[in-house]
C-alpha positions, 0 to 999 in steps of 0.5 A, spaced: 815 599 875 811 593 873 811 593 865 817 592 862 821 598 858 819 598 851 825 599 847 833 599 849 833 606 850 827 605 855 832 600 859 837 605 859 832 610 862 830 605 867 838 603 869 839 611 870 833 611 875 835 606 880 833 607 888 838 605 893 837 601 899 832 604 905 837 607 910 832 607 915 832 600 915 839 599 915 840 603 921 835 599 925 838 593 923 845 596 925 842 598 932 839 591 932 845 587 931 849 591 936 844 588 941 844 581 939 847 576 944 854 575 941 860 579 941 861 585 936 862 582 929 862 575 931 858 573 925 863 576 920 859 576 913 853 574 916 852 580 919 853 584 913 849 580 909 843 581 914 844 589 914 844 588 906 838 584 906 834 589 911 836 595 906 833 592 900 827 590 903 826 596 908 825 592 914 830 593 920 828 586 922 826 582 916 824 575 914 826 571 908 820 566 906 819 567 899 825 565 895 824 565 887 829 561 882 828 562 875 832 558 870 832 561 863 834 557 857 836 559 850 840 556 844 846 559 841 848 560 833 855 560 835 855 553 837 855 551 830 863 553 830 864 547 835 865 551 841 862 546 846 863 539 848 855 537 847 850 538 842 845 544 842 840 538 843 842 538 850 839 544 852 832 542 850 833 535 853 835 539 860 829 543 860 825 537 860 829 535 866 828 541 869 820 541 868 820 534 871 824 536 877 830 532 875 836 537 875 841 539 881 837 546 881 831 542 882 833 539 888 837 545 891 831 550 890 826 544 894 832 544 899 831 551 901 824 552 900 824 556 893 819 557 888 822 555 881 820 557 874 823 555 868 822 559 861 825 556 854 826 562 849 825 560 842 829 554 843 828 552 835 831 558 833 838 559 835 841 566 836 845 568 830 853 566 830 856 572 833 862 572 828 858 573 822 852 578 825 849 580 831 847 575 836 840 578 836 837 584 833 833 589 837 826 585 837 829 579 839 833 582 845 827 586 847 823 580 847 828 576 852 829 582 856 822 582 857 821 575 858 826 575 864 822 582 867 816 578 866 818 572 870 820 575 877 814 574 882 813 581 885 812 577 892 818 574 892 823 576 897 829 573 894 831 572 886 836 567 883 837 567 876 840 561 872 841 558 865 842 553 860 844 554 853 849 550 850 855 555 847 853 560 853 860 560 856 863 562 849 857 568 849 859 570 856 866 570 855 865 575 849 861 579 853 866 580 858 872 581 853 868 586 850 866 590 856 873 589 860 879 588 854 885 584 855 886 578 851 880 573 849 884 567 852 883 571 859 876 570 858 875 563 855 874 557 860 873 550 858 865 550 860 862 543 859 869 540 858 872 542 851 880 540 850 885 544 849 884 545 841 877 546 843 879 552 848 883 555 843 877 554 838 873 558 843 878 564 844 879 565 836 871 565 836 871 570 841 876 575 838 872 574 831 866 576 835 868 582 839 872 585 833 866 585 829 862 588 834 866 593 838 863 599 841 857 601 844 854 600 851 853 594 855 846 593 852 849 594 845 854 588 847 848 584 850 845 584 844 850 583 839 854 577 843 849 575 848 844 570 848 836 570 849 837 566 856 843 571 858 838 577 856 833 574 860 837 574 866 839 581 865 832 583 865 830 579 871 836 582 875 833 589 873 826 588 875 828 585 882 832 592 883 825 596 881 821 591 886 826 591 892 828 584 891 835 582 893 839 578 888 844 572 889 848 572 882 850 565 880 856 563 876 860 566 870 854 566 865 849 569 870 855 574 872 856 576 864 849 578 864 849 582 870 856 585 867 851 588 861 847 592 867 853 594 871 857 597 864 851 602 863 850 604 871 855 601 876 850 602 881 845 597 878 848 591 882 847 594 889 842 589 890 846 583 888 851 578 892 855 573 888 853 566 891 859 563 889 866 563 885 865 557 880 871 553 877 870 557 870 877 560 869 875 567 868 869 568 873 874 570 879 876 576 874 869 578 872 867 578 880 873 583 881 871 587 875 864 587 878 867 588 885 863 582 888 866 577 893 863 571 893 860 567 899 862 560 897 868 557 893 866 549 892 869 548 885 862 548 882 861 549 874 854 546 873 850 553 871 843 552 872 843 557 878 846 551 882 851 555 886 847 561 887 841 557 890 846 553 895 848 560 897 840 561 899 842 557 905 847 562 907 843 568 907 837 564 910 842 563 916 844 570 916 837 573 916 835 567 922 840 570 926 839 577 925 832 577 926 831 571 931 836 572 936 835 575 943 838 581 945 842 582 951 836 585 954 831 580 952 835 574 954 837 577 961 845 577 959 850 582 961 854 586 956 849 589 952 
C-alpha cells in the first residue's frame, strides 16, 4: 500500500485491514531461541523483542541493518495561550539545528546507524487554537497524515518517529484527555518547564479544548486537538504497519499520536514497542492505556525521538544475540 489514503474514511479502512505478524517466522524464531547457547529465558525481554521483531520482518533469523528516524515539526495555535516556556520561534530554530546535525537526535541516530530525515510542516502557518476551533480541518490533517505516510522508507527495517513543536505537550494532553477521560490535570505536565501557574493554565486550556470538541473517534480527535507533526507521526506509524516495519515509539507526544490509531483499532500498535517512559508526568498512564511496557526509564523529556532512538541499541542487541549466537549443536556445547 504505497499511496497514502485519500480521505479520513480511507484511513479508517486502512486501520481496519491490518495484517498481523508472520506466525511461521515467530515459530522459527522460537525454535532457534530454544537452541541458543544459554539457559532458557536467560536474556529476558531481549528474547521477546527478537521474536516480536522476527514476526514483523517475516524472518526467523532476522537482521537489523537499516533503521530510520524521522523528525516532524509543526507549530500550534494554542501556544498563543502561553502554555509553553518557550516562544514558537524555537521550532524553526530547532529544525535548522536538526538539519545541521547539532541536536541530540542527530547524535543518537548517528550512533546507532540510523538514517535521519526532518520534515517541517507549514511552520509559518500554525494550527488553530483548539479552544476556539478545530486545530486542523480535513484538508490540513490529510496533508499532515500524508506527509508522515510518504516519509517512511519502505526499505527501512525499523522506524522511530520524533517531533518538535512548541505547545505540543498541551496538544498531546488534550488528545489523551479526550480519548481516556479523567481530569485535565491527570494529563498535563510541565513540558518545556512551565511553572505551577503555567501548569494550571495548561489544564484549563485542555479542559476548554476537550469540552469544545467532544465526540468522534481517534482520527477526529487527532484533527480537532492535534498538531501537524502529531498527525504526521500517526501517518508514519500506520504506513510502517502496512510495510511490515517495526516501530519504536518515543515519549508522551509520540504516544498521543499512536493513541489516535489505537482508538480506532486496538491492534493498530501491535508492530510497536515503547522505547522509554519519559519524565512527562502523564506518560506512564498513557503507556498503560496502550498496553505497552517501556524498554528504558532514564528521566528523559527532550522529545525529538531521542528516547526511542536510544532504544534502537536495545533492539540491535536483541537481534544480534538471537541471530548471531551459536546453537548448542554448532558450538559443541552439551545441554541443547
